[in-house]
C-alpha positions as CSV (number, residue, x, y, z in Angstrom):
1,M,4.1,-0.9,-1.8
2,I,6.1,2.3,-1.3
3,L,8.7,1.2,-3.7
4,N,6.0,0.3,-6.2
5,K,7.0,-3.3,-6.3
6,P,4.2,-6.1,-6.7
7,V,2.8,-7.1,-3.3
8,I,1.1,-10.5,-2.4
9,T,-1.3,-10.4,0.4
10,I,-2.3,-13.7,2.2
11,T,-5.4,-13.9,4.1
12,I,-4.6,-16.1,7.0
13,V,-7.5,-15.1,9.3
14,N,-10.3,-12.5,8.4
15,L,-9.7,-9.5,10.1
16,D,-11.9,-6.4,9.8
17,S,-9.7,-3.4,8.7
18,P,-10.7,-0.2,7.2
19,F,-7.7,-0.4,5.0
20,K,-8.3,-4.2,3.8
21,E,-10.4,-3.4,0.7
22,M,-7.9,-0.8,-0.5
23,I,-4.8,-2.9,-0.1
24,D,-6.4,-5.9,-1.8
25,S,-7.4,-3.7,-4.8
26,A,-3.6,-2.8,-5.2
27,S,-1.9,-6.1,-4.4
28,I,-2.2,-9.7,-5.9
29,H,-4.5,-11.3,-3.0
30,V,-4.4,-15.0,-2.1
31,N,-6.7,-16.8,0.2
32,H,-5.5,-20.4,-0.3
33,N,-2.1,-21.9,-0.5
34,K,-3.0,-23.4,-4.0
35,D,-3.0,-19.9,-5.3
36,I,0.3,-18.8,-4.3
37,T,2.0,-20.0,-7.4
38,V,-0.4,-18.1,-9.7
39,A,0.1,-14.8,-7.4
40,I,3.8,-15.1,-7.9
41,K,3.6,-15.5,-11.7
42,A,1.5,-12.4,-11.6
43,A,3.7,-10.6,-9.5
44,L,6.6,-11.5,-12.1
45,N,4.5,-10.1,-14.9
46,D,3.8,-6.8,-13.1
47,N,1.5,-4.5,-15.4
48,K,1.1,-0.8,-15.8
49,H,-2.6,-1.2,-14.1
50,M,-1.2,-2.6,-11.0
51,R,1.6,-0.1,-10.6
52,N,-0.7,2.8,-10.9
53,K,-3.1,1.3,-8.5
54,R,-0.2,0.8,-6.0
55,K,1.1,4.5,-6.6
56,K,-2.4,5.5,-6.0
57,L,-2.7,3.8,-2.8
58,V,0.4,5.1,-1.3
59,E,-0.3,8.7,-2.2
60,E,-3.7,8.2,-0.3
61,L,-2.3,6.4,2.7
62,C,1.2,8.1,2.9
63,Y,1.0,11.3,1.0
64,K,4.5,11.9,0.1
65,I,7.5,9.6,0.2
66,D,10.0,12.2,0.4
67,G,11.7,11.8,3.9
68,K,10.3,15.0,5.0
69,A,7.1,13.7,7.1
70,T,8.6,14.6,10.4
71,E,9.3,18.1,9.0
72,R,5.8,18.4,8.0
73,V,4.5,17.2,11.2
74,A,6.7,19.6,13.2
75,K,5.6,22.6,11.2
76,I,2.1,21.7,11.8
77,I,2.6,21.3,15.6
78,Y,4.6,24.7,15.6
79,K,1.9,26.5,13.9
80,I,-0.6,25.2,16.2
81,T,1.2,25.8,19.3
82,N,2.4,29.4,18.2
83,H,-0.9,31.1,17.3
């Protein structure tokens, strides 16, 4: 999802996760093996709506994808420990 490419999620077992609904909304979700072919076709015909949903999800979960996460965390730690 970080690269904003289609993602197919497959439910093998039902697990409760606070992120499940968010991830399912931005991916092509499959519950049964018979649906995989349809999901692959949908992924190959990626549309603007799904691209926007993936982008929004990544922004919500990851903030920025710029390679500077460690720098941001270090600045926060430094600020907390020196004040």
